DRENKEZA-992217 format. One record per residue (C-alpha): x, z, y; residue in one letter. Coordinates in pm, 1 decimal. Example, Ala and Ser with C-alpha at 12.3 -4.5 7.8 and 13.67 -1.06 7.14 Angstrom:
DRENKEZA-992217
1230.0,780.0,-450.0,a
1367.0,714.0,-106.0,s
END
This chain:
DRENKEZA-992217
2361.6,8572.2,13942.1,m
2676.6,8691.7,14114.7,t
2716.5,8671.8,14489.9,k
2918.2,8375.8,14629.3,p
3266.2,8454.8,14758.2,e
3496.9,8265.3,14992.0,t
3844.7,8226.7,14844.9,r
4170.6,8076.7,14966.8,k
4341.8,7918.5,14665.9,v
4680.7,7755.2,14620.6,l
4597.6,7474.5,14377.2,v
4875.6,7454.6,14118.9,t
4719.5,7240.2,13843.5,v
4469.8,6955.5,13812.3,k
4354.7,6837.0,13469.6,a
4284.9,6472.9,13380.8,y
3918.8,6389.9,13461.3,p
3654.7,6370.6,13187.8,n
3288.3,6266.7,13185.0,p
3010.6,6494.6,13061.8,s
2634.5,6454.9,13040.2,k
2579.9,6782.6,13223.6,k
2815.8,6740.4,13519.9,y
2913.5,6372.3,13527.4,g
3283.5,6292.0,13572.2,e
3463.9,6611.3,13665.5,t
3802.1,6773.3,13653.6,m
3907.8,7133.9,13621.4,c
4165.1,7276.0,13858.3,c
4328.9,7614.6,13875.5,a
4546.6,7805.4,14111.8,g
4632.1,8136.5,14267.6,i
4416.1,8336.9,14505.3,d
4627.6,8373.8,14817.7,m
4491.8,8720.3,14898.0,d
4512.2,8881.6,14553.9,t
4776.4,8665.1,14378.6,l
4537.8,8643.9,14082.2,q
4468.6,8329.6,13879.6,w
4140.7,8145.3,13933.5,i
3983.0,7843.0,13761.1,r
3748.8,7623.9,13967.8,l
3499.0,7401.2,13786.0,y
3330.6,7156.1,13789.0,p
3489.3,6936.4,14055.2,i
3371.0,6572.3,14080.9,p
3702.9,6486.1,14240.3,f
3655.8,6112.0,14282.9,r
3318.6,6175.6,14447.5,d
3455.3,6416.3,14706.5,l
3481.8,6307.6,15064.7,d
3834.2,6184.8,15138.2,e
3884.3,6479.1,15373.3,s
3821.1,6715.5,15078.7,q
4044.6,6550.5,14818.1,q
4344.2,6776.4,14767.9,f
4689.0,6739.6,14617.3,k
4854.9,7003.4,14404.5,k
5007.0,7284.1,14611.3,y
4739.3,7250.0,14875.6,t
4580.9,7572.4,14998.7,v
4204.9,7519.3,14996.4,i
3921.9,7740.6,15116.0,e
3612.2,7733.0,14893.3,v
3292.4,7918.4,14822.0,r
3258.9,8006.4,14455.8,c
3091.5,8253.6,14223.6,r
3186.3,8398.1,13884.6,k
3077.3,8157.9,13612.9,a
2784.5,8297.4,13414.8,q
2831.9,8066.8,13115.8,d
3208.1,8116.9,13087.4,d
3336.1,8464.5,13005.4,h
3699.9,8388.5,13077.1,r
3790.0,8626.8,13356.6,i
3941.8,8358.1,13582.2,e
3652.0,8108.5,13565.2,s
3446.5,8040.7,13878.6,y
3182.6,7779.8,13964.8,k
3267.0,7604.7,14287.9,i
3048.3,7488.2,14573.8,d
3220.3,7153.3,14628.9,c
3056.1,7100.6,14967.4,d
3248.5,7402.8,15092.8,s
3598.1,7269.4,15015.2,i
3823.6,7283.9,15317.8,r
4193.7,7192.2,15314.5,l
4408.6,7444.2,15501.8,l
4772.7,7350.9,15437.2,s
5004.5,7178.9,15191.9,h
5332.9,7317.0,15059.2,f
5532.9,6992.7,15067.8,d
5873.3,7016.3,14900.2,t
6006.8,6740.0,15126.0,q
6001.8,6985.5,15412.9,k
6248.6,7269.3,15462.9,d
6209.8,7575.1,15240.0,k
5872.4,7472.7,15091.8,k
5998.1,7544.4,14739.1,w
6064.8,7896.3,14866.0,e
5707.6,7921.0,14999.2,v
5570.1,7808.3,14661.8,r
5791.5,8054.7,14476.7,k
5665.5,8348.5,14683.7,k
5312.0,8280.0,14560.6,v
5379.6,8155.6,14205.5,v
5659.8,8374.9,14071.1,l
5476.9,8710.8,14108.8,p
5218.6,8580.8,13858.5,t
5469.8,8496.5,13582.0,v
5403.4,8651.0,13238.8,s
5692.7,8767.4,13022.8,s
5623.3,8499.3,12758.1,s
5364.4,8267.7,12607.3,f
5355.7,8503.1,12309.5,c
5240.0,8776.4,12552.6,k
4968.3,8550.1,12695.5,i
4840.4,8482.2,12343.3,l
4828.7,8856.6,12278.6,a
4602.2,8902.7,12582.9,e
4329.8,8656.4,12477.6,i
4095.7,8935.7,12366.3,e
4112.5,9079.2,12718.4,e
3972.1,8752.2,12851.1,g
4300.0,8613.8,12987.0,k
4295.7,8236.1,12982.3,s
4544.9,8120.6,13246.3,l
4908.6,8199.9,13300.1,g
5263.9,8090.9,13363.0,i
5580.1,8173.1,13168.4,f
5938.9,8061.1,13120.5,k
6011.0,7845.0,12812.5,p
6342.0,7737.1,12664.0,h
6463.8,7504.3,12388.4,d
6211.4,7250.6,12521.5,i
6130.9,6917.8,12356.8,d
5868.6,6648.8,12420.8,f
5659.7,6450.9,12171.3,q
5356.9,6223.1,12158.5,w
5114.1,6094.5,11899.9,k
4813.4,5863.4,11891.2,k
4506.3,6030.3,12037.1,a
4194.2,6073.6,11828.9,q
3945.1,5793.4,11872.4,r
3713.7,5858.2,12166.2,v
3337.8,5859.8,12107.7,d
3289.5,5547.0,12318.1,e
2909.4,5545.4,12288.8,d
2885.6,5898.1,12427.7,s
3141.4,5821.4,12699.4,r
2963.9,5499.5,12798.3,d
2632.0,5685.7,12812.8,a
2781.8,5936.3,13059.4,c
2908.0,5660.3,13286.0,y
2584.3,5464.9,13255.1,a
2407.0,5775.1,13382.6,q
2659.1,5804.2,13668.1,l
2634.0,5435.7,13761.7,s
2262.5,5475.2,13826.8,f
2363.0,5677.4,14133.5,w
2700.3,5522.7,14213.1,d
2734.6,5149.9,14150.3,k
3097.5,5143.1,14269.5,t
3256.0,5397.9,14034.4,k
3448.5,5256.1,13741.3,k
3499.5,5461.5,13428.1,a
3833.3,5639.2,13420.3,i
3985.5,5534.5,13093.0,e
4097.4,5772.6,12819.3,p
4471.8,5782.5,12751.0,i
4548.1,5654.8,12397.7,p
4827.6,5907.4,12338.1,f
4843.5,6285.6,12337.0,d
5161.5,6432.0,12485.0,f
5311.4,6765.6,12378.4,y
5578.0,7014.1,12471.7,y
5742.6,7215.8,12197.2,s
5941.0,7523.0,12300.6,f
6030.0,7884.0,12239.5,k
5962.6,8171.5,12476.1,c
6259.1,8263.1,12694.3,f
6382.2,8615.3,12617.1,g
6148.3,8658.6,12316.5,e
6372.9,8698.2,12012.0,s
6080.3,8698.6,11766.4,n
5909.3,8391.2,11911.8,c
5808.7,8159.9,11624.4,p
5806.0,7853.5,11850.3,g
5506.6,7666.3,11989.1,h
5381.7,7311.5,12034.0,q
5091.8,7255.8,12275.7,i
4939.5,6948.1,12442.8,p
4987.1,6850.1,12807.8,i
4669.0,6766.6,13004.2,i
4811.4,6740.2,13356.1,d
4646.2,6461.7,13559.2,w
4989.8,6331.3,13658.2,e
5099.7,6241.3,13306.4,i
4777.4,6050.7,13244.2,g
4815.2,5869.8,13574.9,q
5177.8,5788.1,13494.1,a
5070.3,5621.4,13170.1,y
4808.8,5413.3,13353.0,r
5042.6,5309.1,13635.5,d
5365.8,5254.7,13442.8,w
5223.8,5031.6,13167.9,r
5231.5,4745.3,13419.3,y
5593.1,4819.2,13506.9,k
5745.7,4837.2,13157.9,y
5732.0,4548.8,12911.1,k
5658.0,4735.1,12588.0,t
5470.3,5047.7,12489.8,q
5785.2,5194.4,12333.5,d
5971.9,5164.9,12664.2,i
5674.5,5309.9,12852.4,l
5658.4,5614.8,12623.7,l
6034.0,5667.7,12649.4,q
6011.6,5656.1,13031.1,k
5737.4,5920.3,13024.2,i
5955.3,6134.4,12798.2,r
6250.5,6093.1,13035.3,e
6038.6,6200.8,13331.3,k
5867.3,6501.7,13169.0,w
6169.3,6620.6,12970.8,l
6496.2,6502.6,13123.0,d
6387.4,6516.5,13489.0,t
6116.1,6781.4,13516.7,i
6275.2,7008.6,13255.3,c
6632.8,6934.4,13361.9,s
6897.9,7203.5,13323.4,v
6922.0,7189.6,13702.9,k
6564.7,7320.2,13728.9,r
6420.8,7668.5,13686.9,d
6135.9,7565.9,13455.1,v
5801.6,7741.0,13399.8,y
5489.6,7615.6,13220.7,f
5137.0,7664.0,13353.7,y
4894.6,7707.1,13062.2,v
4522.1,7752.6,13009.7,g
4296.8,7774.3,12708.0,n
3969.5,7612.5,12601.9,m
3638.4,7784.5,12663.6,q
3514.9,7735.0,12306.9,r
3847.9,7785.5,12131.3,f
4025.9,8068.4,12308.1,r
4341.9,8051.2,12095.4,d
4400.8,7683.8,12181.5,q
4612.9,7655.0,12494.2,f
4730.5,7348.6,12685.7,m
5014.7,7290.1,12929.7,v
4839.1,7229.6,13261.2,l
5154.8,7155.6,13455.3,g
5516.0,7251.9,13515.3,v
5668.1,7457.7,13796.3,f
6027.4,7342.9,13835.0,y
6207.1,7453.9,14151.8,p
6577.4,7372.0,14167.8,p
6811.7,7643.8,14047.7,k
END
């Protein structure tokens, strides 16, 4: 077993939570090591079970103890000691020049293209950021969830925590389609979005908008017309699946103003 390390990480992405029999309800987050400017994945994090003082927003710098994951050979994957989480600072864009502070950490990690990231899978690379263009947004009905298995996970959790309600699955999968900026031979890509924020938007906004069609159009407007506006310098954060290394997902968007 590898020796634990203490890392300072700028959290850039948080995935939508999922239950599992092994870990309970957890989420995966990823970010950038503030000392090395290298990508790191931290898992498993039982986010809703964390003490309120340990629950972090995106673009929070956290200090954690972690060790290289033994059952995950992706080079960025680390198992986290959740008791060690300590929040150090938050790069809030509402304050002066905080986009500039984010850019100083994030932009040095940018890959030349998603095509390049795909070419580096055999080297163990599983996280990255790149600049897309010709962006579009789609959705489709999600595959039916194995409700028996999901209920069994939460039944196991409720034995210990009577107050936790199951976090519901989102009935739609959302996708970005795009080409790689500056890559003339890019064939084009379409990959799913698993950012916590888009799932939370669906859950919150369904009470605000009268029909599902309007709700889905409002999500499209937010994640395409606003986040990927021509006024923004847009980059996609991506990560792949442990079992299927060639299957990547959009984990979030970095979109400072131009």
